[in-house]
C-alpha positions, 0 to 999 in steps of 0.5 A: 161207133156211136152209142146211146149211153153206157150201163154199169151193174155194180154188185155189192157183196158182203155189206152189213145187213142193217145198212141193206134192210131200210128205205131212209138209209138207202135212199140217202145213200142213193141220192148223196151218191148221185149228188156226189157224182154230179147228177142231176136227180129229177125224181126218186121212188123206193119201196120197202119190202117186209120183213126187210129189203129195198128196191128203188132209184133214181131217175136222173137227167142223165138217165137213172140209178137203181138199187135192189138189196136182199139184206138176208144175203148182204147183197145189193146191186145197182145199175147206173145208166148214163147217156151223157159225160157230165156224170162221174159214175166212178164217184157215184160208185166209190160214194156208194161203197163208203155207205154200203161197206161191201167187203167186195164189188164186181162191176160189169160195164156195158155200151149200148150201141146205137 
């Protein structure tokens, strides 16, 4: 069966609150994770919520990597969509785990059939 791509949704549970609060750390973490996974960043855009929390993401040649954080719940979710084989999604996830320091993660893999 042909697919348009693959979506990986990763929930980062019980992260330190202070890591999820502000754009500069989240933006840097996302960009470094993309590069660690050999993604090619086209554009990045992040929004700071008040008093805290971040939504944003990266447009990459391979598709996108998006994040939403809820520091008050020590929770973040990341949506990685890739339509190529060059990007290493596992390395993106490992990189984010090392930066966001969750106690646990939950991963869902979804193929997007053509």
